[in-house]
N, C-alpha and C positions, 0 to 999 in steps of 0.2 A: 743273589747272583754276585760272587766276589769279582775284582775290579778288573781282573785277568779274562774270565770272561766274559765281560761285558766288550773288552778290547777289542777279543777274538769274535764275536759277533758284528762286530761295526766294521770289523775289516773286511770280513765274508759277503757282510751285506753291502760294500761298499767295492768290492773285489768280483762278485757273481749279479748282482743285482737284487734289487730289496724282493721282487717279483721272484727268483730262485732261489729262494733261501724260507726254509721251514723252521722253525725251534718246536724243539718237542724237547718238554718241562718231564720232570721226573718228582717237582714237587712233592711232600709227605702230606699236606696240610691245605685246606682250602685260602689262608691267608699268605702264606709263603708263593701259592701257584699264582695268584692276583697279584702279587706285588712283583715277583718275575713275568707276568704276563705286562702288565704296564711298561717294568722295564725295556723290554725288545718292540714296544707298539709307540705308545707315548713317549718314554724318555725314563730314566733315571726318578726315581717321586725322590730319592733321597739327596740329589743333588749333588752325589759324591764321586760317580763313576765315571768312564769314557761313555756312556749315554747319556749325562746330566744334560736337561734339555732339548736331546735329539729324538725325534720321532721317527725311528723307521716303520713303523705300522707294517711289520713283518706277520706273516700266519703263524699262528700260535696255535698249537696243540698240549695236550698232555697224554701221557704215554697210556693212561688206563682209556681213552677215546676212543669208539669203535673203530672209526676210523682208522687209527692209526695202530690199534690190537690189530688189524686185519690184515694189514701187513708187515706181520710179524710171524715167522713160524709156530706154529703154536704149539710145538716142544718145549722151544727155545724160549716163549712166551711162560708157559708152565714151567720151567724151571728157575727162572731169574726174576718173573715181576709176580706172577699168579700170585703168591704168596704175602707179597705186599698189598696189592689189588684188596687183599679179602680181609688184610687186616689194618687199613688204612681208610678213610671216608672217602672211596673212590667214588664213588657216584657225585657228594655235594660237591667235589672237584671239579669231576665235567659238569656238570650244570652252573659254576659259578663259571666257570669259561665258557659255556654259551651263550651266559647273560654278557661276560664282559665281551666277548664279539656279538652281541646285538642280537643272537639268535633262537629261534622259538625254542622251548623245553618239546624233547620230543616223549 
């Protein structure tokens, strides 16, 4: 997650409140998904960006998660995301984020 995006997320959380901001990730693998998750929940683990030491605790999901997927028009999801989901480790990403949030496997 680049520094500009971190800064924008911080601004939005300050403007709208942490309870009214949800982060949707689209990272292509488990490692980058978990780093991005940590950045917007516990703070930038590299201590380089605007979120260094800033625990926003934002609700965070990946676009591959069923809860998010169900909110997207199926035709648009098929056009824009489904091929990526099939080619990437989607189930592993979803499971890793659930564990990071402290949820039980489904």
